[in-house]
Every structure is written in C-alpha cells, then in structure tokens.
N, C-alpha and C positions, 0 to 999 in steps of 0.2 A: 357925385358930391363935389362941389367946388373946393379948390385948394384953400381958399381963405376960410371957408366954413370948417374944413377938416382941421386946419391949423388952430382954429378957435376951440374945436372939440378937444384936441389933444391937450391944449393948455388948460382948459376948464372942465375936464372929463368928470372929476369927482363931484363938483358942484352941480353940473348939468344933470347927471343921471343918478344922483344920490338917493332920491326918493321914488324913483321909477320902479314899478313892479316887474317890468320886463327885464330880462337879462341882457346887458349890453357888454360886448367884448370887442377888443381890437387886436388883431393878429398881424404880425409882420413876417414877411418871407425873408429868410436869411440867405447869405451867399451860398450856403450849402444846401439850399432848397428845403430847409426845414422851416416849420411854422412856429413862431415864438409868440407867447401871449404878452402883449404890451400893456393893455388896460382891461380891467374887469370891474363892474360896479358892485355896490353892496348887495344887490338882489342876488347876484350870482353866488357870492360867498354864503349868503343866508340860506339859499335853497340847496346848494351843493354840499355845504359843510366843510369845504376846503379852507386851508389857511392861506393867507396872502403870500407868504414867502415860498409856498410850494406851487404857486400858480404864476405870478408875475415873473417875466423874463425866463420862463421855463418852456421847453418844447412841448408841443401838444401831446406827443406820444408819452411823455412822462407824467401827464396829468390824467388823461382819460384812458379808459380801457381800449382794447384794440378795436372793438366794434365801433365805438363812438369816434375814435381818432380817425379811422378810415372813412367814416361818413363825412366828417368835417373836411378832411383833405380832399375828398371827391367833390364836395360843394365848392371849395376854393378853386379847384381846377376848372370846374364848369364856369365859374364867374370870370376866370382868367381868359376864357375864350371870347366868343362873340357875345355871350350873355354877361353883362356887367352886373346884373342883379339876379339872384337865384332865390326862389321861395320853395321851401320843402317842409313837409309835415311828417313827424315821427313820434314814437314813444321812447323816452330816454329814461333808463333806470337811474335813480339817485339813492343815497343812503337811506332815505326814509321811505322809499317805494319807487314808483314809476309815474312819470307825468307825460301827457301828450303835449307836444310843442310844435309851434310853427316857427321855423328858422328862416330868417331873411339874411342873405349874404350879399354884400356889395363890395366890389373891388375899388380901391382908391390908389392911384399912382401918385406918389408924393415924394419930391426930391429924388427922382430916379429910383425910387424903391416902391415895392408893392405892399399895400396894407389891405386888410380885410376887416370891414366893419360888419359885425353880426348882431342881429336883434332876435332874441328867442322869446316868443310869447306863449304863455301857458293857455292852451285851448282845451284843457281837460273838461271844464264846465260846459263848453260849447259842444264838445263831442258827446258828453254824457246826455245833454239835452237832445241832441240828434238821435242818439241811441235809444233814449227813452221814447221819443216820438216813433221811432222805427219799431220798437218793441210793442208799443201800444197799438200801432197799426197791425202788427203781426197778430197780437192777441185778439184784436177786434176781428180779424179775418178768421183766425182759428176758432174763436168762441162764437163767431157769427153774431157780433154785436154791432149795431148801427146807431149813430147818434142823430138826433133830430131837434129842430127848434121851430116854434110856431109863434108868429106875431099876430095877435088877434086884431090889431088895429089895421094892419095892411093885408091880412089874410095870407101872407107869404109863409111858405114852409121851406126850411133849409134841411138838406139831408147830407149825411156823410157818404163816402164812397160805398161802404158796406151795405147801406140801406138799399142801393140799387141792386146789389148782388142778392140780398135776401128776397126782394120782391121780383127778382129775375127780370129786371128792366135795363134797357140801355141808358147811357148817360144823357141822352137827348130828352128823356122824360122830365116834364116839369111838374113836380109834386104840388098839388093843391088839395084842400080838404075834400072837395067833391070828387076829384079823381082818385083819391086814396080810398074813399068809401066803397067804391065798386069792388074792391078786393075782399071786403068783409060781407058775411051773410047778415041779413036784417036782424036776426036774433042775437048776433054778436055785436052789432053797432049800438044797440040800445044801452047795454051796461057801460060801453065805452063813453057814450054821450053823457050819461049820468055822472060818471067819474070826472069827466072834463068840466062839466057844469059845477060840480062840487069844488073842483080846484079853483075855478074862477071866483066862486062865491066866498069860500073860506080860506083859500090859499094853501090847502092841504096837499101833501104829496102822497102818491099811491102807486102801487104796481099790481098788475093782475095778468093772468094767462088768458089769451084769446086765440081764436082759430081763424085763419083766412086762406084764400086761394091765390097762388102766385100767377104771374102773367103766363106761365107755361102750364097752368092748371094743376099745379102740385099743391096738395093740402099741407099746410104747415101749422104748427103750434108755436106761438111767440109770447114772450114775456114783455109787457109794455110798462115802462116806468115813466111817470109824469111828475115834474117839479114845476113850481111857479116862481118867477123872478119878479120881485117888486121894486118899484121906484116911487118914493114918496107915498108909500102905502097903497100904491096902485099897481095892478099886475101889468108888467111891461111885456112879458112873454112867457110862454110855456116851453119847457125843454125836457129832454129825457133821452132814454135809450130804448131800443127795440132789439130783443135777442131771440134768435131762432133756437127754440128749446124742443124741437120736434123729437130729436133723439132722446133727450132727457125724459120727455113725456112718454115716448114709446118704452123707454127703460122702466119708467115708473109703472106703466101698465103691465109690462112683462114681469117686473118685480112683484107686483101684486099677484099676478098669475103664479109666478114661481113660489111666492110665499104660501099661497093656498096649496100648491102642489107639495111644497116642503112639509107643511103641516100634515097633509095626507100621508106623505111618505113616513114622517116621523111616527105617526100613529099606527101605520101598518108595517113599519120596519121590524124585521126579525131581530136585528141588532139592537141591544138595549141602550138607551140614551138617557142621560140625566144632566142637569146643570145644578151646581151646588156652590155654597160658600166655602172659603178655605177651611172652615171647621167641619166640613162634610154635611152641613145642613142642606137638604134637598130643596131646590127652588122649582125645578121642573123635572118630570119623568114621563117618558112615553108609555104607551100601553104595553109594549113588549117588556119594559122594565117592571111595570106593575105585575104583569102576568108571571114573570120569572120568579118574583119574590112572593107571589100569591097575596098581593095587596092591591088596594084601589089607588088610583092616582091621587085622589084627595087625601087619603090617609098617609101617603108617602111624603107629600109636601110638608115641610117643617120638621120631618124626621131627619136623623143623621144616618147616612149610609154606613158609617163605621160600625153601627150596631149589627150589620149583617156579616161582619168580618170576624173570624176567630180572634180571640184575645192576643195570641202569640204573633199575629200578622199585623196588628193595628199600628205598632210603632213604625214599621217600615212603610206603611201607607202614608202616614203623616210626614215621614222623612221625604218621600217622593213628592208630595204636594209642596213641601218647602223648597224643593229643587226647581220648581217652576219659576223662571226669571223672565225679564223683558227680552233678553237675548237667547232664551232657552224656553220657548213657549210650549213646546210639545214634548211629552214624555210618554213612553210606552212601558208598561210593567204588568206583572202577573201576581195574583194572590188567590187565596182560597176564600170561599163564601159559605155561610151556613144558610140553608134553605128552610122554609117553614116545615117541610116534611122530615126534618132532622138529618138530611143528607148533606154531605160536604162536596162542593164542586169547585173546579178551577175556572177563573175568569181572566181574560186578557183585556186590559184597559188602555185606551189612548186618551190621555188627558191634555187639554189645550187650555192654557192660562189666559184669562182676560184681565187686563191691567188698566188702571186710571192714568191720567196725564202725568202723574209723578212716578209711574212705574211700579205702583203697589198692586199686588194681586188682589182682585176683588171677587172674581168668580172662577169656577173651573167647569169647562164643558167636557163631558166624559162619554166615550163610546166604548161599549163592552161587548164581548162575545164569549160564550161558553166554550172552553178549550179542554174540558175534562177528557174527552176521547183522545185528543191530541197528546195530552200529558200522559195518558195511559199508554198510548202508542210509543211515545218517547221512552217511557220506562221499559216497554217491551223491547224497543230497539237497543237500549242500553244493555238489557239482559242478553239480547242476541249478540251484541258486539262482544260482551264479556265471554259469552259461550263460544263465539267464533274464534276469539283469540286463544281460548283454552283448547279448542279443537285443533287449531292450526299448530300450536306448540305440542299438543299431545298426540297429533296424528302419527301413525307408524310410517307414513310416507314422508319423503323429503319434499319441501315446497319452495320454489324459486320464482321470483318475479323479476323480469328484466325488460329493458326498453328496446326500441327498434334497432338500436346500434349494438345490442348485446350486453349492455352494462347492467350488472346485477344490482338491484336496489333493495331486495328483501329475501331472507332465507329463514326457515324455521330451524329448530335445534337439531333436527335429524341430518341436515345437509352436511355440517362439519364432520359428524361421525362417519357419514358415508364416504366423504372425500378425504378423511384422515388429516384434517388441517383446521386451524382456528378460524372462527367465523369472520373476524375482521380482515383476514386475508382473502376471503371469498367475496365479501361485499365490495362493490365498485370494480371488481375484476370483470373480464369479458367471459360470457358463457362458452365461447369457443375454446377457451383454455382448458376446459374440463371435459369436452366431448371428444371421444376418440373417433373423429370423422373429419373429412375435409371441410374447411370453412365455407367453401362455395356450396357444398351440399346443404349445410345448415341455413345459409342465406336463401337458397332456393326453397327450402321447406317453409321458412318464415314468410317469404313472398307469396307462396301458395296459400298459406293460412289467411294472409291479409286479403287476398283476392277472393278466396272462398272461406269465409270465417266459420269453419266447423272444427270441432275438437278432433285432434289427430291422436290416435292411439298407436304407438309403435314401440319397438324394442331397439335400444341403442346400447353402446358401450361407453362408459365413463372411464377417465383416467385419473386415479387419485393422486394426491401429492407425493405418495410413495411409489408412483408408477405401477400401481396395481390396477388391472383392468376389471371393471365391475359391470356385469350385465344388469340392465335396469329396464323396466317397462315404464314409459312416460305417457302422460296425458297432457297434450300441448294445446292451448287455446288462447284467444285474444281476450284481454281484460280491458274493458273500456271504463275509465274513471271519469267523473265529471270534470270538465276543464283541464284534462290531462291528455298528453299525447298517447299513442298506442303503446300498450304494455303487453307482455306475454306471460302467461301463468303456466308453470310446469309442475306437475305432480310426479315425483320419482318413486318408484317401488323397486327395491332390490330383489331381483329374481335369480340371483346366482344360485341359491339353494334350490329354487324351483326348477331351474334348468337341469340341475343335476338330478333332482327327483324325477323330472319328466323323462330323462334318459333312462333312469332305472325303471320307471313305470313302463316305458316302451319295450325294454328288454323283457320285463315280466310278462307283458301282454303277448309278446312273441312266443314265450314259453307256454303261456296258457293256451294261446291259439293252437300251437303245435300239439299240446296235450289233448285239446278238444278234438282236433282232427284225428289223432291216434285213437281217441276214445270212440270216435265215429267209425273208424276203420275196424276197431275191435267189434263194434256192434254189427258190422256188415260181414263179419267173418263167415257166417253160415252161408249167406248168399254168394259171397266171393268163392268159397270152396265149391259150391255147386256150379258156378259159372266156369270155373277152371276145370273141375272134374268132368264135366259133361263133354267138352272137346277132347280131353285126354282119354276118356273112356271110348269115345267114338274112334279116335286114332288107334287105340289099342285093339279094338275089334277089327278095324280095317287091316292093321299090320298083321294081327294073328291070322286073318283070312288069307293075306298075301303069302305068309309063311306056309300055311296049309296047302295052298295051291302050288307053291314052289316044290314042296316035298312030294306031292302027288303028281307033279309034272303035267299039270293041266295046261293044255295049249291056250286056254282063255287068259292065262296069267299075263302073257305078253300083250294082249289086246287091251287089258284093263289097268295095267300098271300106271300109265300116264294119268288116267282118271283118278286112281287111288292117291297118287302122290299130290295131285292138285288139291284134292280134298284135305289131305294132311296139312298142306301149306296154309290152307284157309283156316284150319283149326288152330294152328300155331299163331297166325296173325291175330286171331281172336283173343288168344291168351295174352299176347304182347299188348294188345289194346287195353285189356283189363288191368294188366300190371302197370302200364303207363298212367292210366287213370288213377290208380292207387298212389303211384309215386308223386303225381302232381298234387294230391290231397295231403300227402305226408310232409312234403317240403314246405318251408316258410313262404316261398314265393311260388305261385302257380307257374308251371312251365308254359301254359298257353298265354298269349298276349292279351292285353286289354283291347277288346275288339267288339264288333257287332256280332251277335250270335242269335240263333233261333231258340226262343224260350221253350217251345213245345218239345224240341229235340232234346234239350237238357233235362226236362222233366221225364221224358221217355227213357233217357239213360238211367235215371235214378230208379224208375219203375222196373227196368230190366235187371238192375243189380239186386233190388230187394224183392223180386218176384218170388224167389224160393222161400224167403222168410214169411212173406205174406201168405203163401200157400200153406206153409208148415203151421202157421198160427190160425188157420181157418178164417182168414179175413177176406171179405169181399172188397176188392179195390176197383174204384170207378174213376176214370180220367175223362173229364169233359172239357176239352179245349175249345176256345172260340173258333169260329169258322175261318177267320182271316189269319194269315201267317203273321206272327208277332216277333219283332226283333227288338232286343234291348242291348245296351252298351255296358260292358264290364268284363269281369273274369267269369267264364262259364263254370269253372270248378267251384268258385265261391257260391254261386247260386245253387249248384247241385249239393254243396255241403249244407246249405240252409234247408233245402227240401228233404235231404236225408235225415237231418236232425229232427225236423218236424214229424216225419213219418215214423222214425224210431220212437219218439215220444208218444205218438198215437198208438203204435203197436204195444208199448208198455202199458198205456192207459187202458187199452182194450183187454189185455191179459189180466190187469188188476181188477177189472169189472167181471167177476166170475159168474155172475148171474146173466150176463149178456150172451145169448145164444146166436144172435145175428150180428156179428161184428162187421163194421163197415168203415172204410176210409174212402173219402171222395175228394178229388183234386179237380178244381175248375179254374178257368181263366176268362177274363173279359177285358176289352179295350174300350175306353171312352175318354174323350177330350185329351188325347195323347198320353193317357195314363193306363198302365197295365195293372189289373187287379188279379192276384193269385190267392185262391182260398183253399186251405187244407183243413178238411173237416173229419172228425171221428165221432162216433156215437157212443163214446164212453161217458163216465161220470162227469157232471159239471164241476167246475172249480169253485172253491169258496171265495168270498170277497177278499180275504187276506191273500189268497193265492193269486187272484187276478191282479191285485195291487203290486205284488212283489215278484211276479213270475220272471221278469227280465232283469232282476237284481243278480249281480255276480254271486256265485256260491249258494244261491237259493235253489232248493230242489224239492220236489214232491215225492221223490223216490226215497226208499229207506237208505240209511247210511251205508256207504260202501258200494251202492249201485249207480251212483252218478256223481259227477264233479260239481254240478250246479252252474257250469259255465256255458253250456250249449246254447241256451236262448239268449244269454247276454252277448255271446259272440255273434249269434244270428242278427241281433239288433245292430251290432257294430258293422257287420258285413253289409246288411241291407242299406245302411246309411251311406256306404261307399258307392252304392248305385244311385244315390240321391233319392232313396225311397224311405218308407216307414213300415213297421210291423206292429200289429195290434192283435189282441185276443178277446174273444167274447164267448159267453155261454149261449148255446142254442136250446131254447126251452121247447119241449120238456127235457130233452136229453141230448147232450153232445157239447163239444168244444170246437171252435173254429178260429184258426189263425188267418189273418188277412194281411197280405203283402201288397203294397202299392209302389210301383216303379215307373219312372218316366219311359215312354216308348221311344225307341231310336228309329229314325227314318233314313239312316246312313246306308 
C-alpha cells in the first residue's frame, strides 16, 4: 500500500469503512515491540461487543484472549518478514458464539514506523455451503444415491459420480438411453417406459423399485425417482435420483421371513405372551397364554388380564404399569394368578412399555413364565437357611470360619464358651492365637488342604484366654463361597472328658482282659494239673527206682544214673514250659514278641493243654489242618487264648446237651487268597436268634449266673481284630454251632 493511500486512510478511516461488513483494524508497533490498536471500524465493535475506549490505543494483549492475541502477533511477524501480505483462515470465538474468518494482514511502513492493516472477512456461510456439499456427497455415497438428468430434445443423460459407482462403471462411460437399457431385463424395462411416457404426457412425478444387473454382473434392487421440469408448460427435461436399495430389499425379505418365523415362534412358544392396553385390556395373546388360562385366543381378546389376578394383588399390578415411563420402558415383577381349575400359581412378568410421540404409554408388551416351583424352592431355601442358622447356633460343637490368612470371620455361640472369652475378642483375631501348636505347622496343614481339598479329622490342643489347655477333635475343610476367596471351616468338639473316659475305659479293659485270662486259666486247671502231675509222677517213679537200686547196691545203678538224670531234666523243662505258658497268659502283655508264628503249632499247643479235659468229658476231638504250613503275624499267646476260649465254650455246650451221646469238637484250617480260615465246630445245641445276635456283646453269657463273666467272646473279638481279622458264628443244621475266624496270612 502506497504512503499517500495509507495517509488518506488514516485521515478518513471512519468514513471509508463505516458501512463495510468486513472488520477493518490498524495496529501500530510500539518502541517496546508491543502491538497497539490505532483504528477499528464499526463492524468490529458491532460483532465483538467491545467498547471503543477499551480497544483504541490499547495493547492487543489487553483486548483479546491469549489464543487470539498470539495468533495475531504471529501473523504480524510473518508479514514483517519477506511476506508483506499474509492470508489466514480460522474460527474465532466471540461473545455471541464463534465465526469462521479469513484474515488478511498487510504491513505498512509509514514515517519510520510499522503499521499493520488487517481485514477480517466472515466466511462462515461459505464454509457452511462447502460443508453442506461435502455432507451431501458423503450422504450420497453412504446411502448409495445417484442423481441423473435427461434432456429429451438432445437425448443427453447427465450422471453424478455415485451413478457410476452404483452401475460399477468407470468414468469414461458415456450414459445414453440405449446404453442404459442393456442393464435392465426386458420385463423390467416395460414398466419403466410406461412411467416415463406418463411423465412426458402428464408431467407427473413418480418413483418405483426396479431390478437391474451391474457391469460386474451383480444383481441390484434400485429405487428410481422421476420428476419433470417444465418451461412455458413444456417439458424441458426429466431429472431424479437412483438409489441402491438392495440391502433394504433384502432386509424387507428377511423381515417378512423373520415375521413369519416370529409368528410361528409366538404361537409355539412355551412362554406366555400378551399385548394389552394400560387398563390391562388384552389386544393379543399367543396360544401358550390361552392354554395356560384355559381360554381360546378369541375369547381372551378384549378381556382384561387383571381378572385373572387375586384381588389383593391388583393394586400393585396397576402401580407397576404406572411406573412404565419413556426412560424406564422395561419392568420385571411377580404376582399370583388364579387359574380356571381353582389353583393359585406364581407368575414372573417382563413388561415393555410402548409409547406415542409425546411419551404417553399406549400399550404394554408382556412376557410371562410360571415360577411356582421356583417360589416353592425359594420358600424351602428360606426354611433351610433358618434351620441352618438354628442348627449352627444350637450345635454342641464350636464352629469357626476363617480366611487363608487365618483371620476369623464367623463363630457360633459355643466358641466363646470353649475359649473362655467374649465373642468380639475372637472375631477378626488370628486362628493361630488359639491353637497350641507352631504357626508353621498350621500353615503347612492349610496348604495341604488347599492342594488336596479333603476334610481333615484330627485332634489338637487349644489354649483358652485363661491359659487352659483344651483337647479338641476338629473337622477342617475348605469352604468355597460364590465370588469369595478361599475360606476354611472348622468344627470343634471338646474331647477333654472323652480323653479322660477313654483312659478309664482302657484301664477297665486291661482289668477285664486280665480277669478273662485268669478265668481261662481257671477253666484249664484240670488239664494243667494233669500236664504237670504226669512229669512229676514219672520223675517220682524214676527217683524211687534209683533209691531202691542204691539201697540194694545194684551195680546197674552206676550205668543208668546218667540216663535217669537226663530224663528228669527233660521232665523239669516240660514243667517250666507249661508254667511259662501260663505266666504269659496271666500277665497284661504277652512275653513273646509280635512275630511270625506257625498257626498249626499254636492250635496243637492248645490241644495238648486241653487233652485231659477233652478225655475226661468223653469228647471226640478232631484236628484237620490244611496241607500247607500256615504262618500268621501277631502274638501266639493271644491266638491260643482265643482257641482255648472257643474250646472251653464248646466243652460247656456239649456237657449241657445231656442227650448227646456222641460229643464232637472239630478244628479245621484253610488258606485261600492270602486269608487263613479257622473253624471250631461242636455238635451241641444250636443257638437261638437272640443268642446269635448278642453273643459277642460284653457281659452276655448263655451260662447260668456265676459260671461265666460274659467277657470271653467279646475279648476274642477284640483280640482277633488285632490280627486284622474277623470272627463270626453260625448254626450248623440240623445240629451244631461253628465259629469262623478269618486272619490275613503272613509270608514273612
């Protein structure tokens, strides 16, 4: 800009730019390199809303915000360089909103000073137009809509860009009526021609759906819209649009198919469905609904479903319907219904509200299912939960629930009593505080349960708040709750009294065992006397003979003395063996070790001891051992005690059977599948059913009072269990009783 022109502008600024819509401003660069507003036209103040005194002669930084100030300063600096004129477009916020501007900055050097002449033009309308064109083009591409125009006088056809895309043609294609026809089937062209002829004749507009094949042999459905343009009542041209509606057509076909399927589903659906007015008048009901209420679909329509609901439930149903709002369209609720057969059932409904354009509820779509069984189950669960809580609190055992870190989260009422402290001091404490055991041992136990989640049953000691040690039996297991970390459940049972009772019981059992053994020895007295008297008598005869020979000075005495003394020594050893055998049976612990021993030898020992009694009672004894040598593991004396007890009982039973002239006891053995079977049979009277059921009970005896303790067979059962075996009894028809012992064979 020339100096003379700028000088004129400065002198006549207000009159020159008074009515211009563009914003004109002149800035001056100060000595301090600040930018001062020298001039601004009316358009600036009108658009910006600023007052004159707050703009003129003010620094730019004091007028505009930081963003706009920096923008203008940067434009000034650009124009100060090689560019004397800078053009820039931006969107600038103003009090009334924001405007798109084109800013032109021109530097003017005047009287050794720098001025900046700025012209800001509102280009919002231009931008909006460009944006509109751009949006229309985008919409055309997305919606697959192409524009066309046909001049019947020249035969020319004009297409928009999207038409080429729809027909899958390149832009070199020249559209003419004849060339376009080849994309349509003959049966499609006929209605198109009729429509176009009608448009020429009557000037009517129309649109229709047609089918054609693209250049790439794809079948498309298109909507064709035709309009006529008149000039002086004569058609100047035809124009319109063509839209690819293939997807819409396919969706319509699919919708029809889905609609038919939906109708089929609705009518075959087990879930009952209805549609009603807000006052519950039924507009539609499927077959399942009709069947459920024993009505026909025709009879249901126009009825009100509220009639099927008990009187006391109706108010809540209407309240639920009133809660259906535009922003709360779906509600699920439950209520009872009365069926035609007089029964009352529970239904769960999902209601969906249907609204008009003003947000008013006009209809309700309802889906329902019978939940009577579920409600009954919920009631049972509630009862179970109540019962469970009662059982937990009423349980004689202590119950503790703690997490993987040992923190106690739940206890029942018995735990504070057991630990002698208030419950609030136990909750949230660590389980290790109460267990009289190393923490590492407890952690190892918990880790083992996590790895192998089986219930652990063991005995431990607890330490009460008063430092009292308590013996408890615990059942420890993992408790897995939904959406919860691992917890451990502990059942505590105080066994302090039980431990004391067991100790007392063990002492009593020792006494009873000892008594039973003494009773057995007493029963063996006759046989023992014979076994001892026999060697004693033999020694007496031998010694008397030696004395006689000595007195008569027979020379043979010297030659036989060694033989006689050897015999005497053997007889004494025999007596010692008998006495040792008796001693081992009398003492609480057998003197012989837990070892492998010959079963048949032990049975033979018993037979030898009882042989005299057997003979004195005129009993025929038969021992039938199996052919193989049989070894078992245990205490030999205990097995002999069992056999002695069974044979003594057999002797008594045979004596009690006075009419039995041929008394018989038979002992047999058999080995099969690593099990040894010992049978002790006598041909005495059979046992009654009550005797068979109770024969192994402690203190039960078939003998008259004073003749037996009733402990013999009970102790036999206990002893045979120590061998890992069993003992049973049965009657042998027609006559006799047999005891059967089964013991594992030892191969050691």
